[in-house]
N, C-alpha and C positions, 0 to 999 in steps of 0.2 A: 776468479779463484775457484778451483774445483774442491768440493767438500766430499768427504767420505761418510760412511755410515756412522751415526752418533752413538750415544752412551750405551744403549742396550747391546749393540754389537761389540762396543769396546768393553761393555759389561758382561759384550753381550759377553751318583751320582754314580766252649771255644777251644779250637786247636791252638797250641802254643807255637806251631811252626808257621813260617811264612811260605808263600807259594814260590814257584820257580821264577827267577828273575829278580828277586828282592835281595839286596845285599845284606851282609851280616850286621850292618849298623842299625837295623830296624828297631832294636830294643834298647833304649837308654836306661840300663839297669841302675846306674848311679843315681838317676833322678828318683827312681822308685825307692831306692834304699835310703836316700837322704833328701827328703822333700824340703824345699825352701819354705820360709814363712812369708806368706803374702800379707802385706799391710795395706788394707783397703782405705781409700780416702776419696775426696770429691773428684768427680770427673772434670776434664777440661771443658771450659765453656764453649769453645768452638772446635769442631772437628772438620776434616776434609770430606767426610762421608756424605754421599747424596741421600743416605737413609738416616733420617733424624727424627727423634721424638723426645720431648722433654719429660724427664722423670727425676724428681729429687731423690728418689730411693736408689738410683743407679750409682754404684761405687766403682772406682777404677784403681788400678795398680799396674806395676810393670814387673816383668820376670826376665832374668838373664838366661839365655840358652846358647848352646854352641853354634857358631857359624857353620861348622863342619862336624857332623856327628861321628865321623871317623877319628876326630881329634877332640874328644869331649872337654879336655882341659885347655884347649887352645883359645883362639879369639872368640869372644862372646858378643852377641847382639841382644838388643832389647825387644821384648814382645809386650805390647800394651794389651791389658785384659780388663774386663768389666764384669760386674756381678749385679744382678737383680735378685736379692736374697728372698727366699721363702719367708713369708710372715707367719707360717704355721708349722713350727718345728715338729709337732707331733705327727704331721703328715709328710714331712720332708723325707725323701728317699735317696737323694744324691744330687749330682750336678747334671745339667743339660747344657752342653756346649753347642753354640749355634754359629752358623755362617750364612750370610745372605747371598753369596754368589761371587761373580767376578770372572776370572781372578783380577785382583787389583782394587776391588771395592773394600773399604774399611768396614769393620763390623763392631766397633766399640759400642755404638749406640743401638745395635740391633736388638738386644733384649728389651729395651724400652719400646722399640718399634713393634716388636711382636706383642707386647702387653697392650699397646695402644690399638693394635689391629685385631684384637679379639682372641688372643691366646687364652684358653679357658682358665678360670680361676683354679680349678682342680689341678691343672698342670703347673700353674704358678705356685701353688701350695706344695706340690710334690718335689720341686727342684729349686735350687739356686740356678738361675738362668745365666749362663756365662757367654760373654762376647769377646772377640779379640780382633785386633788389626793384624792380619797375617804378616809374616816376615816380608819386609820390603815395602809395606804400605802404611800410610797414615802416621800414627804416633809410635808405631814400632819402628825399628831402624829402617829408614826409607831408602828406596833406590831412585835413580834418575837416569834418563837418557838425554838430558839437556835439550829437550824438544823445544823448538822455536814456536812462537805464536802461530805461524803459518802451518807448521807441522801438526800442532794441536788441532787447529781448525780443520785440517784434512781428515782427522779421525784416525781410527785404528785399522781400518780395512781399505782395500784398494778402490779407486773409482770404477764405475761400471765399464767393463771392457767389451767392446763390440767386435774387435778384430785382434789378431795376433800382435799387430803393431801396438795396440793399446797396452797389452801386457808387457811387451818389451820396453815401452816408454816408462811404465810405472816401476820397472825393475831398478832404475836409477834411484828413485826415491826410497825404495825398500832397502837398497844397499847402504844408502847414506844413514838411515836411522839405525840399522844394525851396527854400523861402525860407531855411531855416537854412543850407543848403549855399551859397546865393548871397550870404549876409551873414556867413559865418564868417570867421575870421581868415586862412583860406587861400583865400578866394574869388578872389584874384589868380591862382591856378593853374587856376581852373575852365575857361577856354577852351582851355587847353593840355595838360590831362591827358587825352590821347586815345591810341588805339591807334597812329595814324600817328606821333605824336611818340615813343611808346615804341619803335617800329620805327627811327626816326631815332637814338634813344639807342643802340639795338643796333649801329647802324653806327658810332657814335662809339666804342663798346666795341671793335668789330673793329679800327678804326684805331688806337686807343690800345694795343692788343696787338700792333700791327705785322703784322697778318694781311691778305693781299690778298683773301681770301674768308672767308665765314662759313658753317659748317654749322649745322644747327638741328634740335632735337627738342622739339616742343611739343604739349601735349595740351589738349583741351577749348577754352576761350577761347584757349589758346596756339596752337591750330591757326589761328585767325583772325589772331593776331599774326604768325605765320610767313608766312601768305598775304600779309599786307600788306607785310611786309619784302621778300619775294621779288618783289613787284609794284613797290615803290618802288626796290629795288636789285637788279634781275635780274642785272647783271653782277658783283655782289659776293656772289651766292648760290652756295654750293657744293652740298652735299647737304642737301636740305630734307625733313624727315620731319614730317608732320602727323598727329596721332593723335586719334581721337574728335572728329570734325570738325563745326564749326558750318557753316551755310550761308554763301554769299558775302557776306551782309550783316552777319556777325558777331553780336554780342550785341544784336540789335535786337528790335523788337516781335515779329517773326516767330519769332525764336529763343525768346523768352520763352513765346509761345503753344505752341511745339512741345514744350515740356517735358511738357505734358499728353499729347501723342501718345507721348512717350518712356515714360511710365509705363504706358500701354496696351500698348506693345510689350513691355515688360519684365515686367509683372505675371504673365503665364502661367508664367514660370519659377518665381516664388515660389509660385504656386498649386499647381503640380506638386510642389514641395518640401514644402509644408505638408500636402498630401493624402497624401504618402508617409510622413509622420511623424504618425500618429494620436495620439501622446502629447500633442500640442499642443491637440487638441480643436477644431480650426478647420474641420473638414470632411473627409470621406473621399474627396471628388472635387475636382478643380480648380474645378468650377463652384460647389461649396458653399463653398470657400474664398473665391472672389470675392464670393459673396453675403454672406459674413461681413464682408468689407471694408465694403460699403455699410451693413450693419446696424450695425456699430460706429460708422461715421461719423455716421449719423443719431442714434444714442444719445448720442454725445459732444457733438454740436451742441446737443442738448436739455439734456444734463446732463454737464458735464465730469467726468472721473474722475482724481483725483490730479494735477490741474493740466493735464491733456491734454484739449483740446477737439477738435472735428472737424477744424478746419484744421490744427492741430499734428499730429494723428494722421496725416492725409494726408501732411503734409510729412516727418515722420520716416520713414514708410514709404518714400516716394520716395527720400529721402536715403540710407537704408541699403541700398536695392536697387542702389546703385552697385557693390556687390561681392557675389559669391556667398558669401563668408565671413561676411557679416553677416546672411544669411537666418535663422539660428537666433535672433539677437537680435530680429529683426522678429517672428518667431513668438512668442517669449517676451513681447514687448511686447503683441501682440494678446491673448495668453492672459491676461496680467495685467489688461489693461483690461476684457476680457470678464468676468472673475471678481472684479474690484476687489481685486486682490492687489498687493503691492509691485512696483514697476517695476524692470526690469533697471538695473544701474549706468549712469550717463551718460544717462538718459532723464528729462526732455528734456535736450538738450545745452545747455551754458552759453553764453550770448552776451555774457558780462561783458566780455571783452577784444576784442570784435569791432567797436568803433567805427570804427577806421581802415579795417578790411577793408570794412565796409559803405559807408563814405563814399567810399572809392576806387572801389568798384564803381559807385556812383551817378555819380560824376564821369565815368567812362569810358563807361558804357552810355548815359547821357543826352547826353554830349558827342559821341559818335561819330556818331549818326544822329538823325533827327527821329522823334518818336513822335506818335501821335494826340493832338490837343490839346483835344478836347472830351469831356465826360462821356458824351455820347450814343454816341460811337464805341466806348468801352469797354463800355457797356451792350449794344450790339449784339454785340460780340465775345464777351462773357460768355454771352449767350443762345445763340450758335452753339456755342461750345466746351463749354459745360456739357452740351449734348445729344450732341455729337460725341465728347467725351472726358470722360465724367462723373466719373472718379476724381479729376481734378485741374483740369479746364478752368475751373471756376468761380473758381479762384484765379489761374492763370497768365495768363488773359486780362483780369484786373482792372486797375484804375487804380493807378499809382504816381507817384513824384515826377517822372519824365521827362515826364509830361503837362504839367507846369507849369515846366519847366526854362527858365531865362533864355536868350534867343536871342543868345548870344555866340559862336557857332561861327565860327571863322576860316577854315575850308576845308570843302569837301564831303567825304563819305565816300570812301575809296579804293575804286575799282572793280576788283574782281578779274577778270582776263581771261587770254587765252592768248598774250600777247606776252612772249617771253622763252625761255630755254633749257628743255629738257625735263629738269628735275632735281628734281621734286617726287614724293615717295612718300607717298600717303595710306594710312592703315591704320585700320580701322573695325570695331567689333563690330556684328553685325546687330541686336541687341536692347539698344541703349544708351539708358538713360533720360534722360541729361543732354544728349546730342547725338545725336538719332535718325538712323537711316540715311538717312531722306529728305533731311535737310539736307546730309549728306555727299555724296549723289548730286548735289545742286544745285551744290555747290562743285566736284565733279569735272567737271561739264559746263562750268562757268565757266572752269576751267583748260584745258580742251581738251587739246591735244597736250603741254602742259607736265607733265601728271601721269599717274601710274598709281595705281590704287587696289586695295588688298588688303582684302577683307572676311573676317571670321572668324565662323563660325556658333557664336556664344556670346553670352551676355548680360553686362551690366555696363558700367561706364564706365572706359575705359583698356585699351589692348591691350598696349603695349610699355613696359617688359619685365614688366609686372605680370600679364598674362593667361597662361593655360596652353596656348594654341594654338601649338604649335611651328611650324606652317606659316607663320603670320603673323609670329611672332617671328623666325624664321630669315630671312624676306624682308627685314625691317628691318635685321638685323645684316649681311646680305650687301650691302645698299645702303650702309650707313654705313662698312663696312670695305673693301669692294672696288668700290664704285660699281655693283654689279650690281642692276638692277631687273627684275621680271618684264616680258616683252616686251609683255604686254597685261594688262588688269585681271584679278585673280586672286581666285577664291572659295575660301577654305579651309574644308574640311569640319569638322564638330564632332569634337572629340576627347574620349575618355572621361575622366571624373573620376578622379583618383588615389585 
């Protein structure tokens, strides 16, 4: 059975007027005029989120929002929200809504994750930290594509394509999943499960909490969600932090193809690590470690080892290079595959409970923007990217369900621009596999005077508060707590490992 790239790819951002291309439904004024009363209570003991942390202080609630904001009194859906309340009312300045990325990842437990991961106490004092399961995911009204176990195990992206025939062969699987999504019992949500509507849900949350403005901290896909929110609601945006940034098109075909560039940017960090640890036997120089990658990929494509084929090998490597802490497990996996020895625990990762996650991701990325609609276009893209970015390009440029998505979009994509207050702080690792620096620079250009960007000379996905670069982390903390941003874009130098 061929497996595709795992969780990270499946997982794998004030003027009162909106910019060109945004429909008139951007502002839910009814919510602002008549906020609901949020009744906080205990959070569910179990969530579907891969991001978990125990916190007895975390409270949860639900909020009803319109399925379609063009019909605010029509059918309603539920949004699950959470709160980690400030314990210092004298220092509290508002709410900080958060998003961990995705799309498809639930965020109900994310405030507790941030607190457990080193979010500074002065930030926790300054805000009630708010989480949510975005529409379509988790404990909010969920969507499905009725994915079979085999489809879940294949993952969310195509197998590595070496030829045009490989792309044509995969088109059948992509078409099948698109049809399943369009005929599922939640297909009525399909045109409305978009980033723009999630941003509108966020503004309903702001209003329901009785807050005049909303501060925000979002990473990965959450950078795009935050960018859309502050574009639709510039006058209601307070301090907006976008971490590990997608380009201005969000999770579109360009972003998918850029993942291959991300692995090329990041892989030298791992190659240096493995070369410095000869006990893994992967090569004594970075060049030899890189050669070992391609050797293993070829061997596993010809003959899988312990259920790992070439595509899955590439995908797990990519996935685990999101964090420096996972480099030893990557090296152990390579060593085990090279010698046909038992694999490290959790390899490959289980996709058993990922149906909603995968479905919600398809709904959002396919609904947000238009993707190429012919097999030939994907064949051309694969031919280009396989040569340009050979480690991963044959997969990330391949064909998926978005190629066959039903044309039920009710509005064009939100166009990110420079109209609005200068209240956006972007923070970005230089060697980020999931959201490469090139895309962040494009978003920075799109924002113009609205944004300042801090780059950190380090690898991995996620800067704040997870990274070790104190220069970048301190810049975010100063902005969230005191409203102080660097006067111009800032490059933070590399800091030594502890």
